[in-house]
DSSP file (Angstrom, degrees, kcal/mol; ACC not computed):
  #  RESIDUE AA STRUCTURE BP1 BP2  ACC     N-H-->O    O-->H-N    N-H-->O    O-->H-N    TCO  KAPPA ALPHA  PHI   PSI    X-CA   Y-CA   Z-CA
    1    1 A X              0   0    0      0, 0.0     3,-0.1     0, 0.0     0, 0.0   0.000 360.0 360.0 360.0 179.6  -12.3  -27.2    2.7
    2    2 A X        +     0   0    0      1,-0.2    11,-0.1    10,-0.1     3,-0.0   0.845 360.0  45.9 -72.5 -34.6  -11.2  -24.3    0.5
    3    3 A X  S    S+     0   0    0      1,-0.1     8,-2.5     8,-0.1     2,-0.6   0.625 105.4  61.2 -89.8 -13.7   -7.4  -25.2    0.7
    4    4 A X        +     0   0    0      6,-0.2     2,-0.3    -3,-0.1     6,-0.1  -0.954  65.3 155.5-119.3 118.8   -7.6  -28.9    0.0
    5    5 A X    >   -     0   0    0     -2,-0.6     3,-0.8     4,-0.5    -3,-0.0  -0.773  54.7 -99.0-134.1 178.7   -9.0  -30.1   -3.2
    6    6 A X  T 3  S+     0   0    0     -2,-0.3     4,-0.1     1,-0.2    -2,-0.0   0.449  98.2  88.5 -79.7  -2.3   -8.8  -33.0   -5.5
    7    7 A X  T 3  S-     0   0    0      2,-0.3    -1,-0.2     1,-0.1     3,-0.1   0.678  98.9-116.1 -73.7 -17.6   -6.3  -31.4   -7.9
    8    8 A X  S <  S+     0   0    0     -3,-0.8     2,-0.4     1,-0.3    -2,-0.1   0.370  89.7  88.8  93.0  -5.0   -3.2  -32.6   -6.1
    9    9 A X  S    S-     0   0    0      2,-0.2    -4,-0.5    63,-0.0    -1,-0.3  -0.953  81.5-113.2-123.0 144.9   -2.2  -29.0   -5.3
   10   10 A X  S    S+     0   0    0     -2,-0.4    -6,-0.2    58,-0.1    61,-0.1  -0.366  75.7  62.0 -71.4 157.8   -3.3  -27.0   -2.3
   11   11 A X  S    S-     0   0    0     -8,-2.5    -2,-0.2    60,-0.1    -6,-0.1  -0.122  77.8 -94.0 105.0 155.2   -5.5  -24.0   -2.9
   12   12 A X     >  -     0   0    0     -2,-0.1     4,-2.3    -8,-0.1     5,-0.3  -0.033  51.9 -73.2 -90.8-164.7   -9.0  -23.7   -4.3
   13   13 A X  H  >>S+     0   0    0      1,-0.2     4,-2.4     2,-0.2     5,-2.0   0.892 126.6  57.7 -59.4 -43.6  -10.4  -23.0   -7.7
   14   14 A X  H  45S+     0   0    0      4,-0.2     6,-2.2     1,-0.2     7,-0.5   0.907 112.9  39.2 -57.4 -44.6   -9.4  -19.3   -7.6
   15   15 A X  H  45S+     0   0    0      4,-0.2     6,-0.2     5,-0.2    -1,-0.2   0.923 123.7  36.1 -73.4 -44.5   -5.8  -20.1   -7.1
   16   16 A X  H  <5S-     0   0    0     -4,-2.3    -2,-0.2     1,-0.1    -3,-0.2   0.886 139.1  -6.1 -84.0 -39.8   -5.4  -23.1   -9.4
   17   17 A X  T  <5S+     0   0    0     -4,-2.4    -3,-0.2    -5,-0.3    -2,-0.1   0.438 122.5  47.8-137.0  -1.8   -7.6  -22.5  -12.4
   18   18 A X  S  ><S+     0   0    0     -5,-2.0     4,-2.1    -6,-0.2     5,-0.2   0.541 108.0   1.8-110.6-108.7   -9.6  -19.3  -11.8
   19   19 A X  H  > S+     0   0    0      1,-0.2     4,-2.8     2,-0.2     5,-0.2   0.893 124.6  48.1 -57.9 -52.0   -8.8  -15.8  -10.6
   20   20 A X  H  > S+     0   0    0     -6,-2.2     4,-2.1     1,-0.2    -1,-0.2   0.940 114.6  43.2 -65.0 -50.4   -5.0  -16.1  -10.2
   21   21 A X  H  > S+     0   0    0     -7,-0.5     4,-2.1    -6,-0.2    -1,-0.2   0.908 115.9  50.5 -60.8 -38.6   -4.1  -17.7  -13.5
   22   22 A X  H  X S+     0   0    0     -4,-2.1     4,-2.6     1,-0.2    -2,-0.2   0.912 110.0  49.1 -64.1 -42.4   -6.5  -15.4  -15.3
   23   23 A X  H  X S+     0   0    0     -4,-2.8     4,-2.5     2,-0.2    -1,-0.2   0.857 108.2  54.6 -66.8 -34.4   -5.0  -12.3  -13.7
   24   24 A X  H  X S+     0   0    0     -4,-2.1     4,-1.9    -5,-0.2    -1,-0.2   0.942 112.8  41.7 -62.7 -47.6   -1.5  -13.5  -14.6
   25   25 A X  H  X S+     0   0    0     -4,-2.1     4,-2.3     2,-0.2    -2,-0.2   0.881 114.0  52.9 -67.9 -38.0   -2.5  -13.8  -18.3
   26   26 A X  H  X S+     0   0    0     -4,-2.6     4,-2.3     2,-0.2    -2,-0.2   0.903 107.6  51.6 -63.6 -41.3   -4.4  -10.5  -18.2
   27   27 A X  H  X S+     0   0    0     -4,-2.5     4,-2.2     1,-0.2    -2,-0.2   0.928 110.8  47.6 -61.0 -45.7   -1.4   -8.7  -16.7
   28   28 A X  H  X S+     0   0    0     -4,-1.9     4,-2.1     1,-0.2    -1,-0.2   0.882 111.1  51.4 -64.4 -37.6    0.8  -10.0  -19.5
   29   29 A X  H  X S+     0   0    0     -4,-2.3     4,-2.4     2,-0.2    -1,-0.2   0.887 108.4  52.2 -64.8 -38.4   -1.8   -9.0  -22.1
   30   30 A X  H  X S+     0   0    0     -4,-2.3     4,-2.6     2,-0.2    -2,-0.2   0.915 108.3  50.4 -63.4 -43.5   -1.9   -5.5  -20.6
   31   31 A X  H  X S+     0   0    0     -4,-2.2     4,-2.5     2,-0.2    -2,-0.2   0.903 110.1  50.6 -61.5 -41.0    1.9   -5.2  -20.8
   32   32 A X  H  X S+     0   0    0     -4,-2.1     4,-2.2     2,-0.2    -2,-0.2   0.926 110.4  49.3 -61.0 -45.5    1.7   -6.3  -24.5
   33   33 A X  H  X S+     0   0    0     -4,-2.4     4,-2.7     1,-0.2     5,-0.5   0.910 110.3  50.8 -61.1 -42.9   -1.0   -3.7  -25.2
   34   34 A X  H  X>S+     0   0    0     -4,-2.6     4,-2.3     1,-0.2     5,-2.1   0.924 109.8  49.9 -61.0 -43.9    1.1   -1.0  -23.4
   35   35 A X  H  <5S+     0   0    0     -4,-2.5     5,-0.2     1,-0.2    -1,-0.2   0.882 115.3  44.7 -63.1 -37.1    4.2   -1.9  -25.5
   36   36 A X  H  <5S+     0   0    0     -4,-2.2    -2,-0.2    -5,-0.2    -1,-0.2   0.894 132.8  12.5 -70.9 -41.1    2.0   -1.7  -28.7
   37   37 A X  H  <5S+     0   0    0     -4,-2.7     4,-0.2    -5,-0.2    -3,-0.2   0.715 128.1  37.3-116.6 -26.5    0.2    1.5  -28.0
   38   38 A X  T >X5S+     0   0    0     -4,-2.3     4,-0.6    -5,-0.5     3,-0.5   0.766  95.9  71.3-105.4 -29.1    1.6    3.5  -25.1
   39   39 A X  G >4XS+     0   0    0     -5,-2.1     5,-2.5     1,-0.2     3,-1.6   0.889  93.6  57.1 -60.6 -41.6    5.4    3.1  -25.2
   40   40 A X  G >45S+     0   0    0      1,-0.3     3,-1.5    -5,-0.2    -1,-0.2   0.866 101.4  57.4 -59.5 -36.5    5.9    5.3  -28.3
   41   41 A X  G <45S+     0   0    0     -3,-0.5    -1,-0.3     1,-0.3    -2,-0.2   0.692 107.8  49.1 -66.2 -17.5    4.1    8.2  -26.5
   42   42 A X  G <<5S-     0   0    0     -3,-1.6    -1,-0.3    -4,-0.6    -2,-0.2   0.285 125.7-100.2-103.9   7.1    6.8    7.9  -23.8
   43   43 A X  T < 5S+     0   0    0     -3,-1.5     2,-0.6     1,-0.2    -3,-0.2   0.654  82.6 129.7  84.5  15.9    9.7    7.9  -26.2
   44   44 A X      < -     0   0    0     -5,-2.5     2,-0.5    -6,-0.2    -1,-0.2  -0.916  42.6-158.6-106.9 116.0   10.2    4.1  -26.1
   45   45 A X        -     0   0    0     -2,-0.6     2,-0.4    -3,-0.1   -10,-0.0  -0.820  11.4-178.2 -98.5 129.2   10.4    2.6  -29.6
   46   46 A X        +     0   0    0     -2,-0.5     2,-0.3   -11,-0.2     3,-0.2  -0.987   1.6 179.4-126.7 132.7    9.6   -1.1  -29.9
   47   47 A X        +     0   0    0     -2,-0.4    -2,-0.0     1,-0.1     0, 0.0  -0.954  63.0  26.6-130.0 154.4    9.8   -3.2  -33.1
   48   48 A X  S    S+     0   0    0     -2,-0.3     2,-0.3     1,-0.2    -1,-0.1   0.795  75.1 174.4  70.2  29.0    9.2   -6.8  -33.8
   49   49 A X        +     0   0    0     -3,-0.2     2,-0.3   -14,-0.1    -1,-0.2  -0.506   6.3 157.7 -71.0 129.8    6.8   -7.2  -30.8
   50   50 A X        -     0   0    0     -2,-0.3     2,-0.4     2,-0.0     0, 0.0  -0.983  39.4-112.1-150.4 160.5    5.2  -10.6  -30.6
   51   51 A X        -     0   0    0     -2,-0.3     2,-0.7     4,-0.0     3,-0.1  -0.808  13.7-160.8 -97.0 132.8    3.5  -12.9  -28.1
   52   52 A X     >  -     0   0    0     -2,-0.4     4,-2.2     1,-0.2     3,-0.3  -0.871  10.3-174.1-107.8  92.6    5.1  -16.1  -27.1
   53   53 A X  H  > S+     0   0    0     -2,-0.7     4,-2.6     1,-0.2     5,-0.2   0.850  79.7  57.7 -61.2 -36.9    2.1  -17.9  -25.7
   54   54 A X  H  > S+     0   0    0      1,-0.2     4,-2.0     2,-0.2    -1,-0.2   0.919 109.3  44.5 -59.2 -45.0    4.1  -20.9  -24.4
   55   55 A X  H  > S+     0   0    0     -3,-0.3     4,-2.3     2,-0.2    -1,-0.2   0.877 111.6  53.5 -68.4 -37.9    6.3  -18.6  -22.3
   56   56 A X  H  X S+     0   0    0     -4,-2.2     4,-2.0     1,-0.2    -2,-0.2   0.914 110.1  47.6 -61.4 -42.1    3.2  -16.7  -21.0
   57   57 A X  H  X S+     0   0    0     -4,-2.6     4,-2.4     2,-0.2    -2,-0.2   0.886 110.2  52.2 -67.2 -38.8    1.6  -20.0  -20.0
   58   58 A X  H  X S+     0   0    0     -4,-2.0     4,-2.3     2,-0.2    -2,-0.2   0.909 109.3  49.6 -62.9 -41.8    4.8  -21.1  -18.2
   59   59 A X  H  X S+     0   0    0     -4,-2.3     4,-2.1     2,-0.2    -2,-0.2   0.889 109.5  52.1 -64.4 -39.4    5.0  -17.8  -16.3
   60   60 A X  H  X S+     0   0    0     -4,-2.0     4,-2.2     2,-0.2    -2,-0.2   0.935 111.0  47.2 -60.3 -47.1    1.3  -18.3  -15.3
   61   61 A X  H  X S+     0   0    0     -4,-2.4     4,-2.9     1,-0.2    -2,-0.2   0.877 108.9  55.0 -63.2 -38.1    2.1  -21.8  -14.0
   62   62 A X  H  X S+     0   0    0     -4,-2.3     4,-2.4     2,-0.2    -1,-0.2   0.916 108.3  48.8 -61.3 -43.2    5.2  -20.5  -12.2
   63   63 A X  H  X S+     0   0    0     -4,-2.1     4,-2.0     2,-0.2    -2,-0.2   0.932 113.2  46.3 -61.7 -46.9    3.0  -17.9  -10.4
   64   64 A X  H  X S+     0   0    0     -4,-2.2     4,-2.7     1,-0.2     5,-0.2   0.918 112.0  51.5 -62.8 -44.3    0.5  -20.6   -9.4
   65   65 A X  H  X S+     0   0    0     -4,-2.9     4,-2.4     1,-0.2    -1,-0.2   0.908 108.5  50.9 -61.2 -43.1    3.2  -23.0   -8.2
   66   66 A X  H  X S+     0   0    0     -4,-2.4     4,-1.6     1,-0.2    -1,-0.2   0.913 113.0  46.0 -61.7 -42.0    4.8  -20.4   -6.0
   67   67 A X  H  X S+     0   0    0     -4,-2.0     4,-1.8     2,-0.2    -2,-0.2   0.902 112.4  48.9 -69.8 -40.6    1.5  -19.5   -4.4
   68   68 A X  H  X S+     0   0    0     -4,-2.7     4,-2.2     1,-0.2    -1,-0.2   0.875 110.7  51.6 -68.0 -35.0    0.5  -23.2   -3.8
   69   69 A X  H  X S+     0   0    0     -4,-2.4     4,-2.4    -5,-0.2    -1,-0.2   0.851 106.6  54.9 -67.1 -33.4    3.9  -23.9   -2.3
   70   70 A X  H  X S+     0   0    0     -4,-1.6     4,-2.1     2,-0.2    -2,-0.2   0.897 108.2  47.9 -64.0 -40.6    3.4  -20.9    0.0
   71   71 A X  H  X S+     0   0    0     -4,-1.8     4,-2.5     2,-0.2    -2,-0.2   0.918 110.7  51.9 -64.7 -43.1    0.1  -22.5    1.2
   72   72 A X  H  X S+     0   0    0     -4,-2.2     4,-2.4     1,-0.2    -2,-0.2   0.916 109.2  50.3 -58.6 -44.3    1.9  -25.8    1.7
   73   73 A X  H  X S+     0   0    0     -4,-2.4     4,-2.3     1,-0.2    -1,-0.2   0.907 110.5  49.5 -61.5 -42.8    4.6  -24.1    3.8
   74   74 A X  H  X S+     0   0    0     -4,-2.1     4,-1.3     2,-0.2    -1,-0.2   0.883 109.8  51.3 -64.9 -38.2    2.0  -22.4    5.9
   75   75 A X  H  < S+     0   0    0     -4,-2.5     3,-0.3     1,-0.2    -2,-0.2   0.926 112.2  46.5 -64.0 -43.5    0.1  -25.7    6.5
   76   76 A X  H >< S+     0   0    0     -4,-2.4     3,-0.8     1,-0.2    -2,-0.2   0.883 112.9  49.4 -66.6 -37.5    3.4  -27.4    7.6
   77   77 A X  H 3< S+     0   0    0     -4,-2.3    -1,-0.2     1,-0.2    -2,-0.2   0.722 115.1  44.2 -74.1 -20.7    4.3  -24.5    9.9
   78   78 A X  T 3<        0   0    0     -4,-1.3    -1,-0.2    -3,-0.3    -2,-0.1  -0.230 360.0 360.0-120.7  44.2    0.9  -24.4   11.5
   79   79 A X    <         0   0    0     -3,-0.8    -1,-0.1     0, 0.0    -2,-0.1   0.513 360.0 360.0 -63.9 360.0    0.1  -28.1   12.1
């Protein structure tokens, strides 16, 4: 089925390695771009802006983990 796969985590490809992780990283990249290019126009000055890829990846994993645990909770509640 869609929710049970061989990865050891509930959820399909979209949740575990596709859409959701990609959107998480894309969102963070968008925020970085805004800080680089749009904040100054709004009177917000930022210096020393840099990307911490390790932290971005951890945040992505945290998002995926929260969603897979939500699916697990729903499965348990609706046996």
